[in-house]
TORDO-955878 format. One record per residue (C-alpha): residue in one letter; x, y negated, z. Coordinates in steps of 0.05 Angstrom, whole numbers, always signed. Last residue first. Example, Ala and Ser with C-alpha at 12.3 -4.5 7.8 and 13.67 -1.06 7.14 Angstrom:
BEGIN
<code=S xx=+273 yy=+21 zz=+143>;
<code=A xx=+246 yy=+90 zz=+156>;
! end
This chain:
BEGIN
<code=R xx=+4001 yy=-1121 zz=+1571>;
<code=T xx=+3930 yy=-1157 zz=+1564>;
<code=K xx=+3887 yy=-1094 zz=+1546>;
<code=G xx=+3827 yy=-1106 zz=+1521>;
<code=R xx=+3791 yy=-1178 zz=+1520>;
<code=A xx=+3722 yy=-1140 zz=+1511>;
<code=L xx=+3714 yy=-1129 zz=+1586>;
<code=S xx=+3712 yy=-1203 zz=+1603>;
<code=A xx=+3663 yy=-1216 zz=+1550>;
<code=F xx=+3614 yy=-1163 zz=+1569>;
<code=I xx=+3619 yy=-1186 zz=+1649>;
<code=G xx=+3604 yy=-1258 zz=+1619>;
<code=G xx=+3536 yy=-1237 zz=+1602>;
<code=L xx=+3515 yy=-1222 zz=+1669>;
<code=C xx=+3549 yy=-1289 zz=+1687>;
<code=L xx=+3504 yy=-1329 zz=+1637>;
<code=V xx=+3439 yy=-1288 zz=+1665>;
<code=A xx=+3457 yy=-1308 zz=+1737>;
<code=F xx=+3468 yy=-1385 zz=+1722>;
<code=T xx=+3400 yy=-1390 zz=+1680>;
<code=I xx=+3364 yy=-1358 zz=+1741>;
<code=F xx=+3404 yy=-1406 zz=+1789>;
<code=A xx=+3385 yy=-1467 zz=+1746>;
<code=I xx=+3311 yy=-1450 zz=+1748>;
<code=R xx=+3310 yy=-1440 zz=+1821>;
<code=T xx=+3349 yy=-1508 zz=+1828>;
<code=S xx=+3298 yy=-1543 zz=+1783>;
<code=K xx=+3238 yy=-1516 zz=+1824>;
<code=L xx=+3268 yy=-1540 zz=+1888>;
<code=F xx=+3279 yy=-1610 zz=+1860>;
<code=L xx=+3203 yy=-1609 zz=+1838>;
<code=P xx=+3182 yy=-1586 zz=+1910>;
<code=Y xx=+3225 yy=-1643 zz=+1939>;
<code=Y xx=+3199 yy=-1699 zz=+1895>;
<code=E xx=+3153 yy=-1725 zz=+1948>;
<code=P xx=+3207 yy=-1723 zz=+2003>;
<code=T xx=+3253 yy=-1770 zz=+1969>;
<code=I xx=+3305 yy=-1754 zz=+1913>;
<code=Q xx=+3315 yy=-1823 zz=+1877>;
<code=V xx=+3284 yy=-1824 zz=+1810>;
<code=K xx=+3305 yy=-1813 zz=+1737>;
<code=G xx=+3262 yy=-1757 zz=+1725>;
<code=V xx=+3244 yy=-1695 zz=+1769>;
<code=L xx=+3230 yy=-1643 zz=+1717>;
<code=V xx=+3264 yy=-1661 zz=+1651>;
<code=A xx=+3317 yy=-1707 zz=+1675>;
<code=F xx=+3332 yy=-1659 zz=+1739>;
<code=L xx=+3336 yy=-1600 zz=+1689>;
<code=L xx=+3383 yy=-1634 zz=+1641>;
<code=M xx=+3430 yy=-1660 zz=+1704>;
<code=V xx=+3431 yy=-1587 zz=+1727>;
<code=V xx=+3451 yy=-1558 zz=+1660>;
<code=G xx=+3498 yy=-1617 zz=+1655>;
<code=L xx=+3532 yy=-1594 zz=+1722>;
<code=S xx=+3543 yy=-1525 zz=+1698>;
<code=L xx=+3567 yy=-1552 zz=+1627>;
<code=T xx=+3612 yy=-1606 zz=+1660>;
<code=Q xx=+3638 yy=-1541 zz=+1705>;
<code=G xx=+3649 yy=-1503 zz=+1640>;
<code=T xx=+3683 yy=-1557 zz=+1603>;
<code=A xx=+3731 yy=-1567 zz=+1663>;
<code=R xx=+3743 yy=-1495 zz=+1670>;
<code=M xx=+3755 yy=-1480 zz=+1595>;
<code=T xx=+3798 yy=-1545 zz=+1593>;
<code=G xx=+3836 yy=-1516 zz=+1650>;
<code=L xx=+3848 yy=-1451 zz=+1613>;
<code=T xx=+3866 yy=-1490 zz=+1549>;
<code=G xx=+3918 yy=-1537 zz=+1587>;
<code=A xx=+3951 yy=-1475 zz=+1614>;
<code=A xx=+3954 yy=-1440 zz=+1549>;
<code=V xx=+3977 yy=-1508 zz=+1516>;
<code=G xx=+4032 yy=-1517 zz=+1568>;
<code=Y xx=+4051 yy=-1445 zz=+1562>;
<code=F xx=+4058 yy=-1441 zz=+1488>;
<code=R xx=+4131 yy=-1449 zz=+1480>;
<code=N xx=+4138 yy=-1389 zz=+1534>;
<code=E xx=+4101 yy=-1334 zz=+1486>;
<code=V xx=+4025 yy=-1323 zz=+1499>;
<code=S xx=+3985 yy=-1269 zz=+1532>;
<code=S xx=+4017 yy=-1268 zz=+1603>;
<code=M xx=+3987 yy=-1339 zz=+1616>;
<code=V xx=+3917 yy=-1314 zz=+1598>;
<code=A xx=+3920 yy=-1249 zz=+1633>;
<code=N xx=+3946 yy=-1277 zz=+1696>;
<code=T xx=+3888 yy=-1335 zz=+1701>;
<code=N xx=+3839 yy=-1280 zz=+1690>;
<code=P xx=+3868 yy=-1238 zz=+1748>;
<code=S xx=+3872 yy=-1301 zz=+1790>;
<code=S xx=+3799 yy=-1319 zz=+1777>;
<code=F xx=+3757 yy=-1262 zz=+1774>;
<code=F xx=+3771 yy=-1226 zz=+1846>;
<code=A xx=+3766 yy=-1289 zz=+1884>;
<code=F xx=+3699 yy=-1312 zz=+1842>;
<code=G xx=+3664 yy=-1245 zz=+1861>;
<code=L xx=+3686 yy=-1252 zz=+1934>;
<code=G xx=+3667 yy=-1325 zz=+1940>;
<code=L xx=+3605 yy=-1312 zz=+1907>;
<code=I xx=+3590 yy=-1254 zz=+1955>;
<code=G xx=+3607 yy=-1297 zz=+2014>;
<code=L xx=+3561 yy=-1354 zz=+1990>;
<code=S xx=+3501 yy=-1311 zz=+1984>;
<code=A xx=+3513 yy=-1283 zz=+2057>;
<code=L xx=+3515 yy=-1349 zz=+2083>;
<code=I xx=+3449 yy=-1371 zz=+2048>;
<code=F xx=+3417 yy=-1312 zz=+2074>;
<code=G xx=+3444 yy=-1324 zz=+2143>;
<code=L xx=+3419 yy=-1394 zz=+2138>;
<code=G xx=+3347 yy=-1373 zz=+2131>;
<code=T xx=+3308 yy=-1392 zz=+2068>;
<code=D xx=+3244 yy=-1432 zz=+2090>;
<code=P xx=+3248 yy=-1490 zz=+2040>;
<code=G xx=+3264 yy=-1441 zz=+1982>;
<code=L xx=+3323 yy=-1405 zz=+1954>;
<code=F xx=+3303 yy=-1339 zz=+1919>;
<code=V xx=+3346 yy=-1354 zz=+1857>;
<code=L xx=+3405 yy=-1357 zz=+1903>;
<code=M xx=+3408 yy=-1281 zz=+1905>;
<code=A xx=+3418 yy=-1274 zz=+1834>;
<code=L xx=+3476 yy=-1320 zz=+1834>;
<code=G xx=+3513 yy=-1277 zz=+1891>;
<code=L xx=+3498 yy=-1214 zz=+1844>;
<code=T xx=+3529 yy=-1250 zz=+1785>;
<code=T xx=+3589 yy=-1267 zz=+1824>;
<code=T xx=+3599 yy=-1190 zz=+1841>;
<code=A xx=+3595 yy=-1176 zz=+1764>;
<code=M xx=+3644 yy=-1225 zz=+1749>;
<code=G xx=+3690 yy=-1202 zz=+1800>;
<code=L xx=+3690 yy=-1132 zz=+1776>;
<code=S xx=+3705 yy=-1158 zz=+1706>;
<code=A xx=+3766 yy=-1197 zz=+1732>;
<code=I xx=+3792 yy=-1133 zz=+1764>;
<code=L xx=+3779 yy=-1092 zz=+1705>;
<code=R xx=+3807 yy=-1145 zz=+1658>;
<code=P xx=+3872 yy=-1155 zz=+1700>;
<code=Q xx=+3895 yy=-1086 zz=+1686>;
<code=L xx=+3929 yy=-1057 zz=+1748>;
<code=K xx=+3994 yy=-1073 zz=+1778>;
<code=D xx=+4006 yy=-1145 zz=+1770>;
<code=S xx=+3933 yy=-1156 zz=+1773>;
<code=L xx=+3930 yy=-1128 zz=+1844>;
<code=R xx=+3981 yy=-1179 zz=+1869>;
<code=G xx=+3932 yy=-1233 zz=+1840>;
<code=A xx=+3874 yy=-1201 zz=+1873>;
<code=L xx=+3912 yy=-1199 zz=+1937>;
<code=P xx=+3930 yy=-1272 zz=+1931>;
<code=S xx=+3857 yy=-1290 zz=+1916>;
<code=L xx=+3826 yy=-1257 zz=+1976>;
<code=A xx=+3835 yy=-1305 zz=+2038>;
<code=A xx=+3826 yy=-1368 zz=+1993>;
<code=M xx=+3761 yy=-1343 zz=+1958>;
<code=V xx=+3731 yy=-1321 zz=+2024>;
<code=V xx=+3745 yy=-1389 zz=+2051>;
<code=P xx=+3719 yy=-1423 zz=+1984>;
<code=Q xx=+3648 yy=-1389 zz=+1998>;
<code=A xx=+3636 yy=-1398 zz=+2070>;
<code=V xx=+3660 yy=-1475 zz=+2069>;
<code=L xx=+3590 yy=-1492 zz=+2042>;
<code=V xx=+3555 yy=-1483 zz=+2113>;
<code=V xx=+3610 yy=-1526 zz=+2150>;
<code=G xx=+3600 yy=-1584 zz=+2098>;
<code=A xx=+3525 yy=-1586 zz=+2108>;
<code=H xx=+3537 yy=-1591 zz=+2178>;
<code=A xx=+3585 yy=-1649 zz=+2169>;
<code=P xx=+3543 yy=-1683 zz=+2119>;
<code=S xx=+3481 yy=-1677 zz=+2165>;
<code=F xx=+3427 yy=-1622 zz=+2154>;
<code=G xx=+3359 yy=-1638 zz=+2140>;
<code=K xx=+3341 yy=-1572 zz=+2108>;
<code=I xx=+3308 yy=-1598 zz=+2044>;
<code=Y xx=+3354 yy=-1661 zz=+2038>;
<code=Q xx=+3415 yy=-1644 zz=+2068>;
<code=L xx=+3420 yy=-1572 zz=+2052>;
<code=Y xx=+3388 yy=-1573 zz=+1986>;
<code=L xx=+3439 yy=-1633 zz=+1963>;
<code=S xx=+3500 yy=-1594 zz=+1983>;
<code=L xx=+3471 yy=-1531 zz=+1955>;
<code=L xx=+3458 yy=-1561 zz=+1886>;
<code=F xx=+3529 yy=-1591 zz=+1883>;
<code=G xx=+3566 yy=-1530 zz=+1911>;
<code=V xx=+3528 yy=-1483 zz=+1865>;
<code=A xx=+3539 yy=-1527 zz=+1803>;
<code=F xx=+3609 yy=-1496 zz=+1792>;
<code=T xx=+3584 yy=-1426 zz=+1785>;
<code=A xx=+3549 yy=-1404 zz=+1720>;
<code=S xx=+3592 yy=-1453 zz=+1674>;
<code=Y xx=+3657 yy=-1439 zz=+1713>;
<code=N xx=+3648 yy=-1363 zz=+1693>;
<code=I xx=+3626 yy=-1370 zz=+1625>;
<code=L xx=+3686 yy=-1417 zz=+1610>;
<code=A xx=+3733 yy=-1371 zz=+1643>;
<code=S xx=+3705 yy=-1312 zz=+1608>;
<code=L xx=+3716 yy=-1348 zz=+1539>;
<code=N xx=+3789 yy=-1362 zz=+1560>;
<code=S xx=+3804 yy=-1292 zz=+1574>;
<code=F xx=+3763 yy=-1269 zz=+1511>;
<code=S xx=+3809 yy=-1313 zz=+1470>;
<code=F xx=+3875 yy=-1297 zz=+1502>;
<code=A xx=+3862 yy=-1221 zz=+1503>;
<code=I xx=+3840 yy=-1223 zz=+1427>;
<code=N xx=+3902 yy=-1262 zz=+1404>;
<code=D xx=+3907 yy=-1270 zz=+1330>;
<code=K xx=+3846 yy=-1320 zz=+1318>;
<code=F xx=+3854 yy=-1353 zz=+1389>;
<code=L xx=+3921 yy=-1367 zz=+1389>;
<code=S xx=+3922 yy=-1374 zz=+1314>;
<code=I xx=+3877 yy=-1440 zz=+1326>;
<code=S xx=+3945 yy=-1476 zz=+1354>;
<code=L xx=+3920 yy=-1529 zz=+1399>;
<code=V xx=+3957 yy=-1593 zz=+1388>;
<code=P xx=+3973 yy=-1573 zz=+1317>;
<code=S xx=+4047 yy=-1580 zz=+1291>;
<code=K xx=+4040 yy=-1573 zz=+1217>;
<code=T xx=+3972 yy=-1590 zz=+1204>;
<code=M xx=+3923 yy=-1552 zz=+1163>;
<code=T xx=+3888 yy=-1501 zz=+1212>;
<code=E xx=+3885 yy=-1555 zz=+1265>;
<code=W xx=+3848 yy=-1598 zz=+1220>;
<code=K xx=+3796 yy=-1547 zz=+1207>;
<code=V xx=+3784 yy=-1539 zz=+1281>;
<code=F xx=+3778 yy=-1606 zz=+1293>;
<code=A xx=+3727 yy=-1613 zz=+1238>;
<code=L xx=+3685 yy=-1558 zz=+1272>;
<code=M xx=+3688 yy=-1593 zz=+1339>;
<code=G xx=+3669 yy=-1661 zz=+1308>;
<code=I xx=+3606 yy=-1623 zz=+1275>;
<code=V xx=+3591 yy=-1595 zz=+1341>;
<code=G xx=+3594 yy=-1664 zz=+1372>;
<code=A xx=+3551 yy=-1699 zz=+1324>;
<code=V xx=+3497 yy=-1646 zz=+1334>;
<code=F xx=+3504 yy=-1665 zz=+1411>;
<code=V xx=+3501 yy=-1739 zz=+1396>;
<code=W xx=+3439 yy=-1726 zz=+1348>;
<code=V xx=+3401 yy=-1679 zz=+1400>;
<code=G xx=+3414 yy=-1730 zz=+1456>;
<code=R xx=+3387 yy=-1785 zz=+1416>;
<code=A xx=+3315 yy=-1753 zz=+1422>;
<code=E xx=+3322 yy=-1751 zz=+1495>;
<code=S xx=+3314 yy=-1687 zz=+1539>;
<code=L xx=+3382 yy=-1669 zz=+1509>;
<code=I xx=+3415 yy=-1721 zz=+1551>;
<code=T xx=+3464 yy=-1676 zz=+1586>;
<code=F xx=+3480 yy=-1636 zz=+1523>;
<code=G xx=+3497 yy=-1698 zz=+1489>;
<code=Y xx=+3548 yy=-1719 zz=+1533>;
<code=M xx=+3587 yy=-1653 zz=+1532>;
<code=F xx=+3585 yy=-1651 zz=+1450>;
<code=A xx=+3598 yy=-1725 zz=+1443>;
<code=V xx=+3651 yy=-1722 zz=+1494>;
<code=L xx=+3683 yy=-1657 zz=+1464>;
<code=A xx=+3676 yy=-1691 zz=+1390>;
<code=L xx=+3712 yy=-1757 zz=+1412>;
<code=G xx=+3768 yy=-1720 zz=+1453>;
<code=Y xx=+3782 yy=-1668 zz=+1392>;
<code=V xx=+3783 yy=-1717 zz=+1340>;
<code=V xx=+3830 yy=-1758 zz=+1385>;
<code=S xx=+3876 yy=-1699 zz=+1396>;
<code=G xx=+3879 yy=-1677 zz=+1325>;
<code=V xx=+3900 yy=-1742 zz=+1299>;
<code=L xx=+3953 yy=-1751 zz=+1354>;
<code=D xx=+3982 yy=-1683 zz=+1334>;
<code=F xx=+4048 yy=-1688 zz=+1375>;
<code=D xx=+4111 yy=-1667 zz=+1336>;
<code=E xx=+4162 yy=-1610 zz=+1354>;
<code=G xx=+4226 yy=-1636 zz=+1379>;
<code=R xx=+4225 yy=-1606 zz=+1449>;
<code=A xx=+4170 yy=-1544 zz=+1448>;
<code=E xx=+4205 yy=-1508 zz=+1509>;
<code=A xx=+4201 yy=-1569 zz=+1547>;
<code=W xx=+4214 yy=-1556 zz=+1621>;
<code=E xx=+4255 yy=-1603 zz=+1670>;
<code=G xx=+4299 yy=-1590 zz=+1724>;
<code=R xx=+4298 yy=-1605 zz=+1800>;
<code=L xx=+4239 yy=-1611 zz=+1844>;
<code=K xx=+4263 yy=-1641 zz=+1913>;
<code=W xx=+4258 yy=-1716 zz=+1912>;
<code=L xx=+4223 yy=-1737 zz=+1853>;
<code=V xx=+4166 yy=-1680 zz=+1862>;
<code=A xx=+4165 yy=-1683 zz=+1938>;
<code=V xx=+4155 yy=-1762 zz=+1935>;
<code=I xx=+4098 yy=-1756 zz=+1887>;
<code=I xx=+4064 yy=-1699 zz=+1922>;
<code=A xx=+4066 yy=-1735 zz=+1987>;
<code=I xx=+4038 yy=-1797 zz=+1953>;
<code=G xx=+3980 yy=-1761 zz=+1923>;
<code=L xx=+3966 yy=-1729 zz=+1991>;
<code=L xx=+3961 yy=-1803 zz=+2022>;
<code=V xx=+3915 yy=-1828 zz=+1965>;
<code=T xx=+3867 yy=-1772 zz=+1978>;
<code=A xx=+3857 yy=-1793 zz=+2048>;
<code=F xx=+3833 yy=-1857 zz=+2027>;
<code=F xx=+3789 yy=-1826 zz=+1973>;
<code=I xx=+3751 yy=-1785 zz=+2031>;
<code=S xx=+3751 yy=-1853 zz=+2069>;
<code=R xx=+3708 yy=-1881 zz=+2021>;
<code=W xx=+3651 yy=-1834 zz=+2042>;
<code=G xx=+3637 yy=-1868 zz=+2112>;
<code=F xx=+3678 yy=-1862 zz=+2171>;
<code=H xx=+3644 yy=-1815 zz=+2218>;
<code=Q xx=+3596 yy=-1779 zz=+2175>;
<code=T xx=+3628 yy=-1786 zz=+2113>;
<code=L xx=+3696 yy=-1763 zz=+2145>;
<code=L xx=+3664 yy=-1708 zz=+2175>;
<code=G xx=+3627 yy=-1682 zz=+2113>;
<code=G xx=+3686 yy=-1694 zz=+2068>;
<code=F xx=+3729 yy=-1652 zz=+2124>;
<code=T xx=+3687 yy=-1593 zz=+2125>;
<code=P xx=+3663 yy=-1591 zz=+2048>;
<code=G xx=+3733 yy=-1608 zz=+2025>;
<code=L xx=+3772 yy=-1561 zz=+2069>;
<code=S xx=+3747 yy=-1501 zz=+2038>;
<code=L xx=+3750 yy=-1520 zz=+1960>;
<code=G xx=+3819 yy=-1548 zz=+1975>;
<code=F xx=+3840 yy=-1478 zz=+2006>;
<code=Y xx=+3804 yy=-1450 zz=+1948>;
<code=T xx=+3855 yy=-1485 zz=+1901>;
<code=F xx=+3909 yy=-1467 zz=+1948>;
<code=A xx=+3891 yy=-1394 zz=+1940>;
<code=V xx=+3897 yy=-1404 zz=+1864>;
<code=N xx=+3968 yy=-1423 zz=+1873>;
<code=I xx=+3980 yy=-1364 zz=+1916>;
<code=G xx=+3945 yy=-1322 zz=+1866>;
<code=L xx=+3983 yy=-1352 zz=+1806>;
<code=V xx=+4050 yy=-1331 zz=+1849>;
<code=K xx=+4027 yy=-1257 zz=+1859>;
<code=G xx=+4008 yy=-1252 zz=+1789>;
<code=R xx=+4073 yy=-1281 zz=+1760>;
<code=D xx=+4116 yy=-1237 zz=+1800>;
<code=R xx=+4136 yy=-1187 zz=+1752>;
<code=A xx=+4138 yy=-1237 zz=+1695>;
<code=P xx=+4194 yy=-1278 zz=+1730>;
<code=F xx=+4178 yy=-1342 zz=+1757>;
<code=I xx=+4208 yy=-1405 zz=+1723>;
<code=S xx=+4164 yy=-1419 zz=+1665>;
<code=T xx=+4100 yy=-1394 zz=+1691>;
<code=L xx=+4102 yy=-1438 zz=+1748>;
<code=I xx=+4117 yy=-1502 zz=+1703>;
<code=A xx=+4059 yy=-1479 zz=+1660>;
<code=L xx=+4018 yy=-1468 zz=+1718>;
<code=S xx=+4032 yy=-1545 zz=+1740>;
<code=T xx=+4028 yy=-1578 zz=+1669>;
<code=G xx=+3956 yy=-1585 zz=+1643>;
<code=A xx=+3927 yy=-1584 zz=+1717>;
<code=G xx=+3971 yy=-1642 zz=+1732>;
<code=M xx=+3957 yy=-1688 zz=+1673>;
<code=A xx=+3887 yy=-1665 zz=+1671>;
<code=G xx=+3879 yy=-1694 zz=+1743>;
<code=G xx=+3905 yy=-1759 zz=+1723>;
<code=I xx=+3855 yy=-1764 zz=+1666>;
<code=G xx=+3801 yy=-1746 zz=+1716>;
<code=Q xx=+3821 yy=-1798 zz=+1763>;
<code=L xx=+3810 yy=-1850 zz=+1707>;
<code=T xx=+3740 yy=-1820 zz=+1698>;
<code=R xx=+3731 yy=-1826 zz=+1773>;
<code=F xx=+3752 yy=-1897 zz=+1763>;
<code=S xx=+3696 yy=-1911 zz=+1713>;
<code=I xx=+3642 yy=-1875 zz=+1753>;
<code=L xx=+3663 yy=-1916 zz=+1817>;
<code=V xx=+3671 yy=-1981 zz=+1781>;
<code=A xx=+3599 yy=-1975 zz=+1751>;
<code=A xx=+3571 yy=-1950 zz=+1818>;
<code=S xx=+3594 yy=-2012 zz=+1853>;
<code=P xx=+3640 yy=-2048 zz=+1896>;
<code=S xx=+3691 yy=-1993 zz=+1894>;
<code=L xx=+3746 yy=-1996 zz=+1946>;
<code=A xx=+3762 yy=-1922 zz=+1962>;
<code=L xx=+3754 yy=-1914 zz=+1887>;
<code=V xx=+3808 yy=-1962 zz=+1873>;
<code=L xx=+3856 yy=-1923 zz=+1922>;
<code=S xx=+3835 yy=-1864 zz=+1888>;
<code=S xx=+3855 yy=-1886 zz=+1819>;
<code=V xx=+3922 yy=-1903 zz=+1844>;
<code=A xx=+3934 yy=-1838 zz=+1874>;
<code=N xx=+3911 yy=-1800 zz=+1814>;
<code=V xx=+3946 yy=-1841 zz=+1764>;
<code=I xx=+4015 yy=-1830 zz=+1799>;
<code=A xx=+4002 yy=-1755 zz=+1808>;
<code=G xx=+3989 yy=-1751 zz=+1733>;
<code=Y xx=+4057 yy=-1789 zz=+1718>;
<code=V xx=+4090 yy=-1744 zz=+1759>;
<code=F xx=+4064 yy=-1679 zz=+1720>;
<code=V xx=+4074 yy=-1713 zz=+1652>;
<code=R xx=+4148 yy=-1721 zz=+1676>;
<code=K xx=+4151 yy=-1650 zz=+1704>;
<code=R xx=+4122 yy=-1616 zz=+1643>;
<code=G xx=+4172 yy=-1648 zz=+1593>;
<code=Y xx=+4167 yy=-1687 zz=+1523>;
<code=I xx=+4144 yy=-1624 zz=+1480>;
<code=D xx=+4110 yy=-1579 zz=+1524>;
<code=G xx=+4086 yy=-1629 zz=+1573>;
<code=I xx=+4055 yy=-1668 zz=+1509>;
<code=R xx=+4017 yy=-1604 zz=+1493>;
<code=G xx=+3992 yy=-1595 zz=+1563>;
<code=F xx=+3971 yy=-1668 zz=+1559>;
<code=P xx=+3935 yy=-1655 zz=+1499>;
<code=V xx=+3899 yy=-1594 zz=+1519>;
<code=L xx=+3875 yy=-1624 zz=+1585>;
<code=F xx=+3855 yy=-1692 zz=+1562>;
<code=V xx=+3783 yy=-1685 zz=+1539>;
<code=A xx=+3765 yy=-1630 zz=+1597>;
<code=A xx=+3792 yy=-1678 zz=+1649>;
<code=A xx=+3753 yy=-1734 zz=+1626>;
<code=L xx=+3685 yy=-1692 zz=+1625>;
<code=L xx=+3704 yy=-1667 zz=+1696>;
<code=Y xx=+3715 yy=-1735 zz=+1729>;
<code=S xx=+3655 yy=-1763 zz=+1694>;
<code=S xx=+3610 yy=-1699 zz=+1714>;
<code=A xx=+3615 yy=-1714 zz=+1795>;
<code=V xx=+3594 yy=-1792 zz=+1793>;
<code=W xx=+3554 yy=-1770 zz=+1734>;
<code=G xx=+3508 yy=-1728 zz=+1773>;
<code=L xx=+3490 yy=-1787 zz=+1817>;
<code=T xx=+3465 yy=-1822 zz=+1755>;
<code=V xx=+3416 yy=-1761 zz=+1746>;
<code=A xx=+3389 yy=-1761 zz=+1810>;
<code=D xx=+3376 yy=-1835 zz=+1813>;
<code=L xx=+3427 yy=-1879 zz=+1848>;
<code=A xx=+3409 yy=-1933 zz=+1904>;
<code=F xx=+3486 yy=-1952 zz=+1913>;
<code=E xx=+3493 yy=-1941 zz=+1984>;
<code=R xx=+3438 yy=-1890 zz=+1983>;
<code=G xx=+3467 yy=-1850 zz=+1926>;
<code=I xx=+3538 yy=-1852 zz=+1957>;
<code=S xx=+3507 yy=-1822 zz=+2027>;
<code=P xx=+3473 yy=-1770 zz=+1989>;
<code=L xx=+3535 yy=-1752 zz=+1946>;
<code=A xx=+3583 yy=-1744 zz=+2003>;
<code=V xx=+3576 yy=-1668 zz=+2007>;
<code=N xx=+3592 yy=-1663 zz=+1932>;
<code=V xx=+3651 yy=-1720 zz=+1941>;
<code=A xx=+3690 yy=-1670 zz=+1991>;
<code=S xx=+3677 yy=-1609 zz=+1942>;
<code=S xx=+3701 yy=-1644 zz=+1881>;
<code=L xx=+3760 yy=-1682 zz=+1922>;
<code=F xx=+3789 yy=-1615 zz=+1952>;
<code=P xx=+3785 yy=-1585 zz=+1887>;
<code=T xx=+3821 yy=-1634 zz=+1854>;
<code=I xx=+3875 yy=-1640 zz=+1911>;
<code=F xx=+3895 yy=-1566 zz=+1926>;
<code=S xx=+3922 yy=-1552 zz=+1851>;
<code=S xx=+3970 yy=-1612 zz=+1867>;
<code=L xx=+3991 yy=-1586 zz=+1935>;
<code=S xx=+3999 yy=-1514 zz=+1896>;
<code=A xx=+4044 yy=-1543 zz=+1842>;
<code=V xx=+4088 yy=-1579 zz=+1895>;
<code=V xx=+4091 yy=-1518 zz=+1939>;
<code=L xx=+4106 yy=-1467 zz=+1881>;
<code=A xx=+4160 yy=-1516 zz=+1849>;
<code=V xx=+4191 yy=-1520 zz=+1918>;
<code=T xx=+4189 yy=-1442 zz=+1925>;
<code=R xx=+4221 yy=-1435 zz=+1856>;
<code=G xx=+4283 yy=-1484 zz=+1875>;
<code=T xx=+4289 yy=-1446 zz=+1941>;
<code=S xx=+4293 yy=-1380 zz=+1914>;
<code=T xx=+4349 yy=-1410 zz=+1868>;
<code=T xx=+4350 yy=-1407 zz=+1790>;
<code=P xx=+4313 yy=-1473 zz=+1780>;
<code=A xx=+4292 yy=-1478 zz=+1711>;
<code=E xx=+4318 yy=-1513 zz=+1651>;
<code=G xx=+4274 yy=-1511 zz=+1586>;
<code=M xx=+4297 yy=-1532 zz=+1520>;
! end
């Protein structure tokens, strides 16, 4: 069964390794966002294809998070975590050497699979070895590293892109990946597999993956006739997956977790809504600052850092509060604050002042900090230990699916309003129109998320 470090040193090592892993993915995502205009120029990419440089990673992560969370529960979370770090490092090296957009998008997909292996197990490892009384604090620290990655991503991504080219971002990630692999193999003792001996549901995993790909891809091309059919096929596939999971002996995702556990269901729904409403902010503002405002990649990165700095500073506090107060109250307050920040960005225009943009990002950071840590605590505290991997994978899937949907909304708006063209000055008014509609959509979505967050009830 599970073997956990019993010393404080062992727990500290696990927290450092998991937090470093949590740092890499957001660092890459936010750094690549700043580099997108440079990548677009080098490969002459239109606005929609440029979106796939970011979306391919997220879609792959969404597909594989739950299966790898379950594999970790059965065969060992540390083992899956290490393999994920190796996949991440290797794919980063290939990305740094990409000769074409096709190679870039393909290996961003592979990188997403590696990211799923890490995200599907790191939270589960932390939840396994830390006592419940410290869980909110530890998860708050882990989330702070996520936001630390988001903070450094735009700044360093902008500086690296401006002075060494966008490929240097991926070279830097290779070094981080090697550090994680060495730390895990050298210092992290023990293995965690509370579901050891149970079967892995391969059929359910395949149906789930294909259905999710069809659903997400169809959504991004809904402006085309085939997009509707692909989207409908995805919905049918997800219904088939749910039916299969209720019939199989050892499901990859226990439907009873959702059916019989209101706290788990609504906490995950809240996460899906929150990420769907917020993730594309960095993507849109990176393009806005560089295209409309004429900022350099480094200057844009410095502006974008406002949101994650607030997140990183306040996430540990929010996590500690969720150990003492009901997580749903703190998370719901965070969701409401996020709604305000999104509503402010609806008024973005060519003459919008930098102070207004920074204030909007700061409010978004405050809201997200008070939502994310308590919500994560609520999810992981609502299941028994043999489901920790699945719970972490499910929460990660909500995050990755929400992020993909968020970018999907933007790509759909670009396809309808801007078209498959490069974003040049003649298309700036259409770009701004797409941006305003996107922020209206996200603010309304987040407003609904407040009620989903409150509906979860008490989590302990």
